[in-house]
Steps between C-alpha positions, in 0.01 A plus 500: 500500500609857432402752768525871495539686830467883537793601718475876440419560865859417599655745266515746790761571771237544776320159534203462726222251525412396145849548376636272780235249412602501131869454587443220749245293302719539180809374693303219649356391159845502365615265772210255451441495124787431265281331230263759366627814324444854619515846342524778754349825358604850623512854372854557637765272634479466886806606679520155665316179412443206727693188391321355201555177302633430162141437385412865577579791267444871553308690228543880538254685285516883585216735489478795743118512548213245482757223481267228635197576287683605183848346473443171692160459320678517166763253611260236617282548192800442272687241701255348742623263768294207624449670832528861597561565871442852640626517865338834576144583399513646146429272198592650157190603301599283208549181698140367490512522123741211493250219557756218531708683770415437868524820707557490877500826707596537856271741690657629825208705638194703420589771746373786275156338539512434874669833589433741213600802714860380507537556126470797264207522262734429208650195680152359577391541147811331357490225752142426442540487122818298502460265798133413460540453118801283553316295755214432261712458187768262621465122460581461871597701802737456782392665821774553764249423781156363569401852592602634165319213329184584695526869393534388136191293519292750694624837362629408152228235434759234405403134508667310788591228259737740316700590811776306676654616824881489508665654810833693483814360649766645729840576357789297645681812627228554772579150650878561542610527857805738450409853429674845551315643798725801515406580140134471607542736784683746283200497243254529799680815612614396846527237765151531649261209493275548202165383353530432128270551203596397149307592188392790280410811690130556404163524668398140436785386730323663794807695610311795652352262752830316549661839590210587729526161670869544527461826676267334753721194548817710518356702788418182686842341435687812595325498832648146538852614428494421127524753222437335164490652155294415190699424182304524172669338198374546153473742211245787513173435329190706430384728796809407704549872600211486755633184651834680590303806620309276744817429691582871518149580614522254789834642609703174424663580176843451657403146591329396166774445246416473128812345362368447132562208279758255635694251286384131516817384659454730799147396579573172699730690743234778541230242577724299736616797700154645553289470815197400289362529149186705483280450190132566571415577134149578400519264196762269354479248213768298684726694739849361421686704774299305769674178400835678448486616861400160624780331317741741676361410841319829555172512692225633273190710553265509201134535395216257559362586153561453122767235421711565819343236733530246214871578471587536875293212631552467875851648488418864541311733738188595298314828559223699346677741269237777561549483880798716595474402860529131405807577296658686783425233751644236270828703468526522876438127543766415244749729656443377860378139491813293446306170509268619220803625293668162526179311418433708191858471394480115501165495334626753246806294404274202430233698319752674269658165413165390351521763218778430251560633150570145376151399603363817343683422170377138506141613544534776244637245241209275564271792408696591195498159347167365614 
């Protein structure tokens, strides 16, 4: 079989959720499948590629705008593979015209439908047109969680028979015991104990409530002789300004540190050196940072909604993301209750070990060639 994979997402130096997924699943497919042939389509060559096999070739077909719907469409119309795999949402407009070509699209979330206020009007329009159309036009869909599958069925009116759930994995670097903790403290901006958040800085991540909860928890912990800080890792997204302003309004701007995007190789140390990982997001299609923190042995506080209970299982402290008091109480518990920390650490190690990229690749291959 000849399979085409859109790898355009990884032709960027700042790789977040969908880009990391594309890299990891591509590398795992390369490890597991040396029989079928693959063409990897991109609009510009990635700075770095994951290890790929001799049965994989890169096809760079430049076009500055509308690459997916124009240039990739032309490519598959002229030289159609047997299977076209789109790891992130957007199927080329021309793909359904190739009747003999099976198309598989991974849908990561429908956040723009669940939390439309977290997106601009233009973003909502584009996402509605591209994601919902792709979901209905593809031969089959991969949903990264049962929660996302349920959203596809309920909100996008997709038949459940056309959706297969394939969970993400956890990269090996998060399981490594030796990390540079001094480097982590340098990035965190000091030697104080810190709560950690990792992800894009945007309203859907619930960071205003996290900062409010931190202000509450910090006051309690300071009274007990502890003075923690909150370290927020991630690139700035839409409406991020008001999130930073919230810390200033509460008078804790000096203890809420926005450190920006952090290179992949530094994340394990940041997780491992932290007091706890705090991720009470309003909505996630999967929530990869939760498992990354668990693999590093870091206690996790996360939401009891969307996909996060599905991912965390019984290995995290689950709270209502709309309840600032519950988030604050959870932070205090994780800072003070050593027995709880140790219990969550052991459960987290086990939970994270259940999610591997090799298993993800095996299940993805099953979908591609079914």
